[in-house]
N, C-alpha and C positions, 0 to 999 in steps of 0.2 A: 301709652304702654306702661305696664306695671312690672316691677321686678319682684320676684318672690325669692325669699331667702329660706333655704332649707336648714332647719335647726338640727343639730346633732343630738340624738337621744342620750341621756345620762346612762352610763354603763355601770355594771356591777363593780369593776375595779375602782371607778370614781367614788362610788358609795363607800366601798371598803376603805378607801384612803381617808375618809373622815374619822375613822376610829381613833378615839383619844384626842380628837381635834374639834373642829367646828361641827356643831350639831347639824343634822339633816332635818328637812321638813317633809313629813309624810302625812297625807290626808286620804281619807276614804272617798271613793268616787264610784258612782254607779252608771253614769250615762254620758253621752258625748257633750252635751251642753255644759255640764259642770266641768268636765275634763278640759274643755276649751278655756273656760274661765280660770281654772287653777294652774294650767300648764306652766306658765311663766313664773309661778310663785312657789312651786314645790319641787322637791327632788324625786320623791316617790309618790305615785298614786296607787293606792291599794284598792283593788276591786274586792271588797269584803263580802263574806257570806252573810253579813248583817243585812245585806240587800233583801234577804227573805223577810225580815221583820220590817225594814224601813220602806221598801218598795212594793212588797207583795202581801203584807199584812199577816205574815206567819207569826205564831207565838214564840217560836225559837228558831235557831238556824238549822236545826236538825233536818228539816224538810227541804232544804236547798239542794238542788241537783247540779251535777256537772254541766248539764245543758244550760241551766239558768246562768251559771257562772260564765260560761263561754259566751252566751248572748250579751251579757252586760260588759264583759271584757272587750268584745269586738267594738261595742259602742264607745267605750272609753278610749280605745286605741284610735278610733276614727277622730276623736276630739282632741287628742294630744299629739304633740310632735317632739317634745323635749323631755318630759318626766319619764323616769323608769317606771314601768307599769308591772305591778305584782298582783297575782290573782290567788285568792284563797282557794285551797283545795277543800271542797265541802265534805261533810261527815260521810264516811263510808267509801270515800274515793282513794284513800291512801293507807288505811289502818290494817288491811288484810295481810299485805306483804309488800316488801320493797318492789317486787316486779309489778304488782298491780298499781302501786303508787307511780312507778315510772310510766307505765302505759297511759295512765290518766293525766299525769303532768305533761307528758309529750303531746298528748292530744290538745291540752289547753294551750301550750306554746305554739303548736303548729296551726291550730285553727284561729288563734287570736293575734298572734304576733307579739304577745307579751314577753317580757324579759325574764320573769322569775315567778315562782309559786311560793305560797306561804302555807304552812301547816301548823296545827296546834300540837303542843307536847314538848316535854323536856328530854331528859336522858333516855327515856324508853323509845324515843323516835330517832336516836342517833344512828342506828343501823340503816334505817330508811333514808335519812338525810345523806349519809355517806354514799349510799347506792345511787341516789339521784344526782348528787354533785359529781360523782365519778363518771357519770354518763352525760354530763353537759347541762344539767338542770340546776340553775341557781335557786337556792332555797332560803327563805326567810322563816326563822322559827318564831313561835309565839307561845309565851308562857304568861302567867298572870290570870286574867279573866279569860277562861276558855269556854265560850258558850256552847261548843259542841258537846261538852261534858255536863250540860245542865241537868240531865236526868240522873247521872251518877252522883253529882255533887249536891243534888236536892235544891237546885236553884242557881242563879247567877252569882257565883262567889269567886273572889280573887284568890288564887293560890299561886305561890311562886315568888 
């Protein structure tokens, strides 16, 4: 007879409690096998839209769809029990309006079981981020290298 131990998944408040203290460990993950290997060693697994380039051979992340993100996020969730799983919102899924961003983020969370979403952008995304968080969607922001802006920036350039 075997005994299975149910691990508690790391929560957003636990991650927030690290601010100004011990660093967190976050790695990108695209499928169940890697998620299973990483789960005990990371605080956050990011299902990044870079999967378009890494797993699907796309030249940029711009062609990644919401359905692609959901498929990969489901796989990562199946492979993990402990890490907080965050899913990238792909290009075109959140920029139009806060309401569209909410509809798509809610779909990601409902269909995958992931805990949070990530979107690119700084101050110009503040209204959307506030809209999402006020409605129960934890958001991780991303500045610096913003691959969804590759065509506007003229290549992969770090800004921020």
